[in-house]
C-alpha positions in Angstrom: 26.5 -72.4 34.9 25.5 -71.5 31.5 27.1 -67.8 31.6 30.0 -65.5 34.2 28.2 -63.7 36.5 28.1 -59.7 36.0 29.3 -58.4 39.8 29.1 -54.9 40.4 31.8 -53.8 42.6 32.1 -50.2 44.2 34.0 -47.0 42.9 35.0 -44.8 45.6 35.7 -45.1 48.9 34.5 -48.7 49.4 36.5 -49.7 46.4 40.0 -50.5 47.9 38.5 -52.0 50.8 36.8 -54.3 48.4 39.5 -55.1 46.2 41.8 -56.2 49.2 38.7 -58.4 50.7 38.6 -60.1 47.6 42.3 -60.7 47.6 41.7 -62.4 50.8 38.9 -64.4 49.5 41.2 -65.8 46.8 39.9 -63.4 43.6 42.7 -61.2 42.7 41.4 -58.3 40.7 43.6 -56.1 38.2 42.4 -52.3 37.5 43.7 -49.4 36.0 43.2 -46.1 37.4 41.0 -44.9 34.9 39.0 -48.4 33.7 35.6 -49.4 34.8 36.2 -53.0 33.9 38.4 -54.8 36.5 39.6 -58.0 35.1 39.5 -61.2 37.7 41.6 -64.4 38.0 38.3 -66.4 38.3 36.4 -66.7 34.2 33.2 -67.4 36.0 33.2 -63.5 37.5 33.0 -60.7 35.2 33.2 -57.4 37.3 32.1 -53.4 36.3 33.3 -50.8 38.5 30.0 -48.2 39.6 29.2 -46.5 42.0 27.7 -47.9 45.2 24.2 -45.4 45.0 23.9 -47.5 41.4 24.2 -51.1 42.3 20.8 -51.9 43.6 19.1 -50.6 40.8 21.2 -52.4 38.2 20.9 -55.5 40.1 17.6 -55.5 40.1 16.7 -54.7 36.5 19.0 -57.7 35.9 21.8 -55.7 34.1 24.4 -57.1 36.8 23.8 -60.2 38.5 25.0 -59.3 42.0 26.9 -56.7 43.2 28.5 -54.8 46.2 26.8 -51.9 48.2 25.8 -50.4 51.2 22.2 -51.5 52.5 21.9 -47.5 52.7 21.4 -47.5 49.1 19.5 -50.7 48.5 17.1 -48.6 51.0 17.2 -45.6 49.3 16.4 -47.2 45.5 13.8 -49.6 47.2 15.6 -52.2 45.0 13.8 -55.5 45.1 16.5 -57.8 45.0 17.8 -60.8 47.5 20.2 -59.9 49.9 23.2 -62.6 49.6 24.9 -61.6 52.9 26.2 -58.6 55.2 29.7 -57.9 55.3 30.8 -55.2 58.0 33.2 -53.5 56.7 33.8 -49.8 55.5 36.5 -47.4 53.9 38.7 -47.4 57.1 36.7 -49.2 59.7 34.9 -53.0 60.2 32.3 -50.6 62.0 28.7 -49.8 60.4 28.3 -46.2 58.8 25.9 -44.0 59.8 23.5 -41.2 58.2 23.0 -38.6 60.6 21.1 -35.5 60.6 24.2 -32.6 61.7 23.8 -29.1 62.3 26.3 -25.8 63.4 27.7 -26.2 66.9 25.9 -23.2 67.5 23.0 -23.8 66.0 19.6 -23.0 68.0 18.5 -26.5 66.4 18.4 -29.1 69.2 16.2 -31.8 68.3 14.8 -33.3 65.2 11.2 -31.6 65.6 13.1 -28.0 65.4 13.7 -28.8 61.6 9.8 -28.0 60.8 10.3 -25.6 57.7 14.1 -25.9 57.5 16.2 -26.3 54.2 18.1 -29.6 54.7 21.3 -30.8 52.4 21.8 -34.8 51.9 23.0 -36.8 49.0 19.9 -39.1 50.2 17.0 -37.7 49.4 14.8 -40.2 49.8 16.1 -41.9 53.1 15.8 -38.3 54.8 12.7 -37.4 53.8 10.9 -41.0 54.8 12.8 -40.1 57.8 11.3 -37.3 58.5 7.9 -37.9 57.2 7.2 -40.6 59.9 7.5 -38.2 62.8 5.1 -35.8 60.5 8.0 -33.1 60.1 7.9 -30.8 56.5 11.6 -29.7 55.8 12.7 -28.4 52.3 15.4 -31.4 51.4 17.6 -30.5 48.3 20.2 -33.2 46.6 23.8 -32.2 47.3 26.6 -33.4 45.0 29.5 -33.2 47.1 31.1 -30.9 50.0 27.7 -31.5 51.8 29.4 -30.5 55.4 30.2 -26.8 54.3 26.9 -26.2 53.1 25.7 -25.1 56.5 25.3 -22.7 58.2 25.5 -20.8 54.9 23.6 -22.4 52.7 21.1 -24.7 54.7 20.3 -25.4 58.4 21.2 -28.6 58.1 22.4 -31.6 56.5 22.1 -35.1 56.4 25.7 -36.9 55.6 27.6 -40.5 56.1 29.6 -40.7 58.7 32.6 -43.5 59.8 34.0 -41.8 62.9 32.9 -38.6 63.1 36.2 -36.9 62.2 34.6 -34.9 59.1 31.7 -33.5 61.2 33.4 -32.1 63.7 36.7 -30.7 61.3 33.5 -28.6 59.9 32.5 -27.3 63.3 29.0 -29.7 63.2 27.2 -31.7 65.6 25.0 -35.0 65.3 21.5 -34.0 66.0 20.3 -37.8 65.1 21.0 -41.0 63.3 19.0 -42.1 60.3 20.1 -45.6 59.3 22.6 -47.5 60.1 24.1 -49.1 57.1 26.6 -52.1 56.0 27.9 -53.5 53.3 25.7 -56.5 51.4 26.2 -58.6 49.0 23.2 -58.6 46.9 21.7 -60.7 43.9 19.1 -60.3 41.0 16.4 -62.5 41.9 16.3 -64.0 38.4 20.3 -64.7 38.6 19.7 -66.3 42.5 17.0 -68.8 41.1 19.7 -69.9 38.4 21.0 -73.0 40.6 24.4 -72.7 38.8 24.9 -68.8 39.6 23.3 -69.1 42.9 25.6 -72.2 43.8 28.8 -69.4 42.6 27.1 -66.8 44.6 26.8 -68.3 47.6 31.0 -69.7 47.2 31.7 -66.1 46.9 30.0 -65.4 49.8 31.3 -68.1 52.2 34.5 -66.9 51.1 34.1 -63.0 51.3 32.7 -63.3 55.0 35.3 -65.9 56.0 37.8 -63.3 55.3 36.5 -60.6 56.8 36.1 -62.9 59.8 40.2 -63.6 59.8 40.7 -59.7 59.8 40.6 -59.6 63.4 41.5 -62.9 64.6 45.7 -64.4 64.7 46.9 -68.0 65.1 48.5 -68.7 68.1 51.0 -71.6 68.1 53.2 -72.6 71.3 54.8 -75.4 73.3 54.0 -76.1 76.7 55.8 -79.1 78.9 52.8 -81.3 80.3 53.3 -80.1 83.9 51.9 -77.2 83.1 49.3 -77.7 80.3 46.3 -77.3 82.5 47.4 -74.1 83.6 48.2 -72.4 80.2 44.6 -73.9 79.2 43.1 -71.8 82.2 44.2 -68.8 80.1 43.8 -69.8 76.3 41.0 -68.3 74.8 39.7 -70.7 71.3 36.9 -70.6 68.9 35.5 -74.0 70.1 38.8 -76.0 71.6 42.2 -75.5 71.7 44.2 -78.2 69.4 46.9 -80.3 71.7 49.5 -82.7 70.0 51.8 -84.7 71.6 55.4 -84.1 70.9 58.6 -86.3 69.9 60.1 -85.1 73.0 58.7 -87.0 76.1 57.0 -84.4 78.2 55.9 -82.2 75.8 53.1 -80.7 73.7 52.5 -78.5 71.0 49.0 -76.3 71.3 47.7 -74.1 69.2 44.4 -72.1 68.8 42.4 -68.6 67.5 42.2 -65.6 69.3 40.8 -62.3 68.7 44.2 -60.2 68.1 43.3 -57.1 70.2 43.5 -59.6 73.4 46.9 -61.0 72.0 49.0 -58.1 74.1 47.1 -59.5 76.8 47.2 -63.1 76.7 51.1 -63.9 75.6 52.2 -62.8 78.9 50.0 -64.4 80.3 50.6 -67.4 78.9 54.3 -67.3 79.1 54.0 -67.0 83.0 51.6 -70.0 82.6 54.8 -72.3 81.2 54.2 -71.7 77.6 57.3 -70.9 75.0 58.1 -70.9 71.9 54.9 -69.0 71.2 54.7 -67.5 67.6 52.0 -65.0 66.1 50.6 -65.7 62.8 48.3 -63.9 60.4 45.4 -65.7 58.9 43.4 -65.2 55.7 40.1 -67.1 56.3 38.0 -68.6 59.1 35.3 -70.4 57.5 32.3 -71.7 60.3 
């Protein structure tokens, strides 16, 4: 690779989650609170902190080789970029986020068609306009610079806003009328950068390591010892990615078994394993799982 990859990272709500994911993928980023130029321990990456709304446009123009942003902002900008991979993480969960139309709880608006002629505030003017135009609905869509939830009903009839859990909408006495777009985080690349063999290889490496870190987020490794006479019972209750690893121990009649399982199921699996004869059960966290 002749020059480092200029990588745009999202500043704001996705920043902490992205830095954490990069760290688990094996890339250490250091950035002061007022800096927009994080340092990375990989000399082949030069990182820039930018608002995720801007990253798709700068990647398309070639001012960035690649970037991490939401599918919503790729769609909003109509950016012509190469999508390297999808990564299902957001500010506080691993679920996709949604752009939704919301109205006050006591609003007479009950369906999307009722927005005809109404005023709507949103940061995502383009995707809102496309959604309404596809349904033949004409409305006054105005750009919101922030605090969108508090604008209805005094300033606007409805809003289109991003929600992860819906808690902010509920706190502001708003109800969801419809979902405009479901979005996940994406690693994108400039098409010329993707055509460069060296840069493409580096981006594929970054994609593999970051998706591997995401796969490990919800799984743990269970290790245990099992008497040979109870091995079949344990295998009946022990899930795995493919098949559990079984090794004979030096002690006659005993086996060491390990398996990767969903962390959410551990509270049910461990008692069942113990009842089936497993002992010395250990639960270990994982950094990456590469498929």
